[in-house]
C-alpha positions as CSV (number, residue, x, y, z in Angstrom):
1,X,0.0,0.0,0.0
2,X,1.6,3.1,-1.1
3,X,2.4,5.5,1.6
4,X,1.9,9.1,1.1
5,X,4.6,11.4,2.3
6,X,3.1,14.3,4.1
7,X,4.6,17.5,2.9
8,X,6.2,19.4,5.6
9,X,4.2,22.5,6.3
10,X,6.3,25.5,5.6
11,X,6.0,28.4,7.9
12,X,4.9,31.5,6.1
13,X,7.7,34.1,5.8
14,X,7.6,36.7,8.5
15,X,5.9,39.8,7.3
16,X,8.2,42.7,6.7
17,X,8.4,45.0,9.7
18,X,6.2,48.0,9.2
19,X,7.3,51.3,10.7
20,X,5.3,52.2,13.7
21,X,2.5,54.5,13.0
22,X,3.5,56.6,16.0
23,X,5.7,59.4,15.2
24,X,9.0,59.4,17.0
25,X,9.9,62.3,19.2
26,X,12.1,64.8,17.5
27,X,15.6,65.0,18.8
28,X,16.1,67.7,21.5
29,X,17.5,70.9,20.1
30,X,21.2,71.3,20.8
31,X,21.8,73.6,23.7
32,X,23.4,76.8,23.1
33,X,26.9,77.1,24.4
34,X,27.1,78.8,27.8
35,X,27.5,82.5,27.4
36,X,29.6,84.2,29.9
37,X,28.0,87.1,31.6
38,X,29.3,90.5,30.7
39,X,31.6,92.1,33.1
40,X,29.8,94.2,35.7
41,X,32.4,96.9,35.5
42,X,30.7,99.9,34.0
43,X,32.1,101.5,30.9
44,X,34.4,104.3,31.9
45,X,33.0,107.5,30.3
46,X,33.3,111.2,30.9
47,X,29.6,111.2,32.0
48,X,30.3,108.6,34.6
49,X,33.4,110.4,35.9
50,X,31.3,113.6,36.2
51,X,28.6,111.7,38.0
52,X,31.1,110.3,40.6
53,X,32.6,113.8,41.0
54,X,29.2,115.2,41.9
55,X,28.6,112.4,44.4
56,X,32.0,113.0,46.0
57,X,31.6,116.8,46.2
58,X,28.3,116.2,48.1
59,X,29.3,113.3,50.3
60,X,33.0,113.6,51.1
61,X,33.5,113.5,54.8
62,X,37.3,113.5,54.7
63,X,39.8,116.3,54.4
64,X,41.1,114.9,51.1
65,X,40.4,116.6,47.8
66,X,37.6,115.6,45.5
67,X,40.2,114.3,43.0
68,X,41.9,112.1,45.7
69,X,38.6,110.5,46.6
70,X,37.6,110.0,42.9
71,X,40.9,108.2,42.2
72,X,40.6,106.1,45.3
73,X,37.0,105.1,44.3
74,X,38.2,104.1,40.8
75,X,41.0,102.1,42.2
76,X,38.8,100.3,44.7
77,X,35.7,99.5,42.5
78,X,36.2,100.9,39.0
79,X,33.1,103.1,39.7
80,X,30.9,100.0,40.1
81,X,28.6,100.7,43.1
82,X,27.5,97.0,43.2
83,X,31.0,95.6,43.7
84,X,30.8,92.9,46.4
85,X,27.1,92.4,46.1
86,X,26.0,88.9,47.2
87,X,29.2,88.4,49.3
88,X,30.3,89.2,52.8
89,X,33.6,91.0,52.1
90,X,34.4,94.5,50.8
91,X,31.3,96.3,49.4
92,X,30.3,99.2,47.3
93,X,32.2,102.1,45.6
94,X,34.8,102.4,48.4
95,X,35.0,98.6,49.2
96,X,34.2,98.9,52.9
97,X,34.8,95.8,54.9
98,X,32.7,94.7,57.9
99,X,35.3,95.4,60.5
100,X,35.8,98.9,59.1
101,X,32.1,99.7,59.4
102,X,32.0,98.2,62.9
103,X,35.0,100.4,63.9
104,X,33.3,103.4,62.5
105,X,30.2,102.8,64.5
106,X,32.3,102.5,67.6
107,X,34.1,105.8,66.9
108,X,30.7,107.6,66.4
109,X,29.4,106.2,69.6
110,X,32.5,107.2,71.5
111,X,32.4,110.8,70.2
112,X,28.9,111.1,71.6
113,X,29.2,109.1,74.8
114,X,32.9,108.8,75.7
115,X,35.3,105.9,75.3
116,X,33.9,102.4,75.7
117,X,36.0,100.8,78.4
118,X,36.6,97.1,79.1
119,X,33.9,97.3,81.9
120,X,31.4,98.0,79.2
121,X,32.2,95.2,76.8
122,X,28.5,94.5,76.3
123,X,28.0,97.9,74.9
124,X,31.0,97.5,72.6
125,X,29.6,94.3,71.2
126,X,26.2,95.9,70.7
127,X,27.8,98.8,68.8
128,X,29.9,96.5,66.7
129,X,26.8,94.4,65.9
130,X,25.0,97.5,64.7
131,X,27.9,98.2,62.3
132,X,28.0,94.6,61.1
133,X,24.2,94.6,60.5
134,X,24.6,97.8,58.5
135,X,27.3,96.2,56.4
136,X,25.0,93.4,55.6
137,X,22.2,95.7,54.5
138,X,21.5,97.1,51.0
139,X,22.4,100.5,52.2
140,X,26.1,99.7,51.6
141,X,25.4,99.8,47.8
142,X,23.9,103.2,47.9
143,X,26.6,105.3,46.2
144,X,26.2,108.4,48.4
145,X,26.1,106.4,51.6
146,X,29.1,104.4,50.7
147,X,31.1,107.5,49.9
148,X,30.1,109.1,53.2
149,X,31.1,106.0,55.2
150,X,34.3,105.4,53.2
151,X,35.7,108.9,53.4
152,X,34.8,109.2,57.1
153,X,36.7,105.9,57.8
154,X,39.6,107.0,55.6
155,X,40.0,110.3,57.6
156,X,39.9,108.4,60.8
157,X,42.8,106.3,59.7
158,X,44.7,109.3,58.5
159,X,44.2,111.1,61.8
160,X,45.6,108.1,63.7
161,X,48.4,107.1,61.4
162,X,49.4,109.9,59.2
163,X,48.4,110.3,55.5
164,X,50.5,107.7,53.8
165,X,50.1,105.1,56.5
166,X,46.4,105.9,56.8
167,X,45.8,105.2,53.1
168,X,47.9,102.0,53.3
169,X,45.9,100.7,56.3
170,X,42.7,101.4,54.3
171,X,44.0,99.2,51.5
172,X,45.9,96.7,53.6
173,X,48.8,94.7,52.3
174,X,47.1,94.0,49.0
175,X,48.9,96.7,47.1
176,X,52.2,98.5,47.8
177,X,52.5,102.3,47.6
178,X,48.7,102.8,47.5
179,X,48.8,106.5,48.6
180,X,51.4,107.5,46.0
181,X,49.5,106.1,43.1
182,X,46.3,107.8,44.2
183,X,48.1,111.1,44.7
184,X,49.7,111.0,41.2
185,X,46.3,110.2,39.7
186,X,44.7,113.1,41.6
187,X,47.3,115.6,40.5
188,X,46.7,114.8,36.8
189,X,42.9,114.8,37.2
190,X,43.0,118.2,38.9
191,X,44.7,119.6,35.8
192,X,42.2,118.0,33.5
193,X,39.0,117.2,35.4
194,X,37.4,115.3,32.5
195,X,40.4,113.2,31.5
196,X,40.0,109.4,31.8
197,X,43.7,108.8,31.2
198,X,44.9,109.3,34.8
199,X,42.4,106.7,36.1
200,X,43.3,104.1,33.5
201,X,47.1,104.7,34.0
202,X,46.7,104.4,37.8
203,X,45.1,101.0,37.5
204,X,47.7,99.8,35.0
205,X,50.4,100.5,37.6
206,X,48.6,98.2,39.9
207,X,49.7,95.3,37.7
208,X,53.3,96.3,37.8
């Protein structure tokens, strides 16, 4: 009896893969490279110099000339009243430090009430705390206020130490011959009140 060979059933070929009906998400747009923030140092112009001069003439509490204070402000902050904002160090146009403001508050208190002795250490701490709180406030970045405090503190240092040493104590050990550089700048600025050259030249000497 003949046998019938059963043909092996062939599996149908797999259907070709159809692309998904769902649309694929577009690739994320490439991020723009990080752009550095522009320097906060204001552009030095004659108009800015005149603005600072007017502020100094109104708020200078020292015996130093307007030109001396202008040159010192430029050396300290490049006329940027917001220098030090967000930090706890030197602040404002004249870069006043916390201990300087605390000392100034003490001197003001003592002029009115007499020297604070060791027996009144609690009062001293309170007065210093007032100065420190003021340093932490936004008032430090008010241009007129900063100039008043800075020039008053400067004159106090000069009265105690002499002019050259007083200026140097204001600056600290950060820069040698601080007073001479400011004095040279002020002499040139006095001869040409709207010249920007003396300020630029003074700051170039800082790098030497």
